[in-house]
C-alpha positions, 0 to 999 in steps of 0.5 A: 353916753361916755366913749374913749377914743384912741386919738393919738397912739403912743401914749395913754394921753392919747385916749380921749372921753367923748359925748356921743349918742347911745347907738341903736342897734341894727337888725341883727346887732345888740346893744350891751350896757357895759360893765367892765372891760379888761386891758391885755397886751395885745391893747398896750401893743395897739397903744403903742403902734407895735402890733400887727394889725394896725388900728383903725383912726381913732378906734374905741380901744379895748377888745375884752368887755362884759355887760348886758344886753339892754336892746336888741335888733328885729331879727337877733334870735341869740339874745335878749334884753336882759342877757348877760355876755362879753364880747369876742376877740375874732366877731368875723371868726365862727368857724374854719380857719381863719382869714384875712377876711376874718381878721378883725378885731374890737379896738384895733379895726372894729370899736372896742369896748371902752365905752358906756354901750357897745353895739354888737352883731349878734355872733361877737358876744357869747353868754356869760355864765351866772356864776362869773362876776362883771370883772371876771367875764371881761376878762375872758375873750382874750384868755380864752382864744389864747388857751385855745390857740396854746390847745390846737396851734389853730387846729381842729382838736383831736382824740388824744 
Protein backbone atom coordinates (compact mmCIF):
# COMPACT_ATOMS: atom_id res chain seq x y z
CA UNK A 1 0.00 0.00 0.00
CA UNK A 2 1.06 3.59 -0.46
CA UNK A 3 1.55 5.98 2.45
CA UNK A 4 3.05 9.45 2.44
CA UNK A 5 5.59 10.54 5.05
CA UNK A 6 6.84 13.96 6.11
CA UNK A 7 10.56 13.35 5.65
CA UNK A 8 11.72 16.97 5.54
CA UNK A 9 9.57 19.68 7.13
CA UNK A 10 9.38 23.08 5.46
CA UNK A 11 8.21 22.23 1.97
CA UNK A 12 5.66 20.09 0.16
CA UNK A 13 8.62 18.41 -1.52
CA UNK A 14 9.47 17.02 1.93
CA UNK A 15 6.42 14.71 1.73
CA UNK A 16 7.43 11.45 0.09
CA UNK A 17 5.35 8.44 -0.98
CA UNK A 18 6.39 4.98 0.16
CA UNK A 19 5.17 1.47 -0.46
CA UNK A 20 4.66 -0.37 2.83
CA UNK A 21 2.81 -3.40 4.10
CA UNK A 22 -0.85 -2.90 4.84
CA UNK A 23 -1.26 -2.66 8.62
CA UNK A 24 -3.22 -5.25 10.57
CA UNK A 25 -5.59 -4.10 13.30
CA UNK A 26 -4.66 -4.74 16.92
CA UNK A 27 -7.30 -6.02 19.36
CA UNK A 28 -9.03 -2.60 19.75
CA UNK A 29 -8.19 -1.21 16.30
CA UNK A 30 -10.07 -0.76 13.07
CA UNK A 31 -8.46 -0.73 9.64
CA UNK A 32 -9.88 1.98 7.40
CA UNK A 33 -9.56 2.14 3.62
CA UNK A 34 -9.13 5.88 3.25
CA UNK A 35 -11.44 7.31 0.58
CA UNK A 36 -10.80 11.05 1.08
CA UNK A 37 -8.60 13.38 3.10
CA UNK A 38 -8.69 17.11 3.63
CA UNK A 39 -5.99 19.66 4.22
CA UNK A 40 -6.43 22.24 6.96
CA UNK A 41 -4.35 25.11 8.27
CA UNK A 42 -2.93 22.99 11.09
CA UNK A 43 -1.48 20.59 8.53
CA UNK A 44 0.25 23.50 6.77
CA UNK A 45 1.63 24.78 10.09
CA UNK A 46 3.04 21.30 10.81
CA UNK A 47 4.56 21.15 7.33
CA UNK A 48 6.18 24.57 7.88
CA UNK A 49 7.38 23.62 11.37
CA UNK A 50 5.41 26.43 13.07
CA UNK A 51 2.70 24.40 14.84
CA UNK A 52 3.13 24.35 18.66
CA UNK A 53 2.90 20.54 18.75
CA UNK A 54 5.96 19.33 16.87
CA UNK A 55 5.58 16.45 14.46
CA UNK A 56 7.38 13.22 15.19
CA UNK A 57 10.02 12.40 12.58
CA UNK A 58 8.70 10.71 9.44
CA UNK A 59 5.03 11.09 10.43
CA UNK A 60 2.22 10.34 7.99
CA UNK A 61 0.62 13.80 7.52
CA UNK A 62 -2.98 15.08 7.68
CA UNK A 63 -5.37 14.76 10.59
CA UNK A 64 -8.61 14.63 8.63
CA UNK A 65 -9.83 11.70 6.58
CA UNK A 66 -12.77 9.40 5.95
CA UNK A 67 -13.19 5.88 4.65
CA UNK A 68 -14.69 2.48 5.18
CA UNK A 69 -13.79 -0.10 7.80
CA UNK A 70 -12.21 -3.13 6.11
CA UNK A 71 -11.06 -5.06 9.21
CA UNK A 72 -11.62 -4.94 12.97
CA UNK A 73 -9.71 -6.25 15.96
CA UNK A 74 -11.13 -9.01 18.15
CA UNK A 75 -12.16 -6.62 20.96
CA UNK A 76 -13.75 -3.90 18.79
CA UNK A 77 -17.38 -3.19 19.73
CA UNK A 78 -18.14 0.17 18.10
CA UNK A 79 -17.65 -0.65 14.41
CA UNK A 80 -18.01 -3.46 11.89
CA UNK A 81 -16.57 -4.12 8.44
CA UNK A 82 -18.34 -1.87 5.94
CA UNK A 83 -19.02 1.01 8.34
CA UNK A 84 -18.27 4.52 7.08
CA UNK A 85 -16.03 6.44 9.49
CA UNK A 86 -14.02 9.64 9.87
CA UNK A 87 -10.92 10.17 11.95
CA UNK A 88 -11.00 12.30 15.09
CA UNK A 89 -8.76 15.27 15.77
CA UNK A 90 -7.89 14.41 19.39
CA UNK A 91 -8.29 10.60 19.52
CA UNK A 92 -7.13 10.29 23.16
CA UNK A 93 -9.44 13.06 24.42
CA UNK A 94 -12.68 11.22 25.06
CA UNK A 95 -14.10 13.44 27.80
CA UNK A 96 -13.18 15.92 30.51
CA UNK A 97 -10.65 18.69 30.24
CA UNK A 98 -7.73 18.27 27.90
CA UNK A 99 -4.45 17.26 29.51
CA UNK A 100 -0.96 16.71 28.10
CA UNK A 101 -1.62 12.96 28.05
CA UNK A 102 -4.58 13.56 25.69
CA UNK A 103 -3.00 16.06 23.30
CA UNK A 104 -1.74 13.61 20.62
CA UNK A 105 -3.02 14.35 17.12
CA UNK A 106 -2.96 12.43 13.84
CA UNK A 107 -0.51 13.93 11.38
CA UNK A 108 1.65 15.32 14.21
CA UNK A 109 2.42 12.91 17.05
CA UNK A 110 0.34 10.03 15.65
CA UNK A 111 0.21 8.63 12.10
CA UNK A 112 -2.16 10.69 9.96
CA UNK A 113 -4.59 9.94 7.17
CA UNK A 114 -2.49 10.51 4.00
CA UNK A 115 -2.32 6.78 3.35
CA UNK A 116 -4.35 4.14 1.57
CA UNK A 117 -5.11 2.29 4.83
CA UNK A 118 -5.12 3.78 8.31
CA UNK A 119 -5.09 1.78 11.53
CA UNK A 120 -7.12 3.60 14.20
CA UNK A 121 -8.09 2.78 17.74
CA UNK A 122 -11.86 2.28 17.68
CA UNK A 123 -12.19 5.38 19.89
CA UNK A 124 -10.31 7.44 17.28
CA UNK A 125 -13.15 7.28 14.74
CA UNK A 126 -16.73 8.43 14.43
CA UNK A 127 -19.51 7.09 12.24
CA UNK A 128 -20.20 9.08 9.04
CA UNK A 129 -23.85 9.78 8.21
CA UNK A 130 -24.98 8.19 4.96
CA UNK A 131 -25.97 11.50 3.37
CA UNK A 132 -22.37 12.79 3.41
CA UNK A 133 -19.94 12.05 0.61
CA UNK A 134 -16.38 11.00 1.39
CA UNK A 135 -14.99 14.48 0.74
CA UNK A 136 -17.58 16.11 3.01
CA UNK A 137 -16.91 13.62 5.79
CA UNK A 138 -13.15 14.13 5.47
CA UNK A 139 -13.58 17.86 6.13
CA UNK A 140 -15.38 17.43 9.46
CA UNK A 141 -12.76 16.42 12.08
CA UNK A 142 -10.87 19.72 12.33
CA UNK A 143 -13.92 21.85 11.48
CA UNK A 144 -15.97 20.06 14.13
CA UNK A 145 -13.41 20.71 16.87
CA UNK A 146 -13.15 24.35 15.76
CA UNK A 147 -16.93 24.81 15.93
CA UNK A 148 -17.12 23.08 19.32
CA UNK A 149 -14.35 25.28 20.70
CA UNK A 150 -16.02 28.42 19.33
CA UNK A 151 -19.18 27.50 21.24
CA UNK A 152 -17.60 26.36 24.46
CA UNK A 153 -14.13 27.83 24.77
CA UNK A 154 -13.28 24.34 26.01
CA UNK A 155 -15.85 24.49 28.82
CA UNK A 156 -19.07 22.50 29.23
CA UNK A 157 -22.10 23.84 27.35
CA UNK A 158 -24.80 25.14 29.71
CA UNK A 159 -28.39 26.31 29.11
CA UNK A 160 -28.68 29.78 27.62
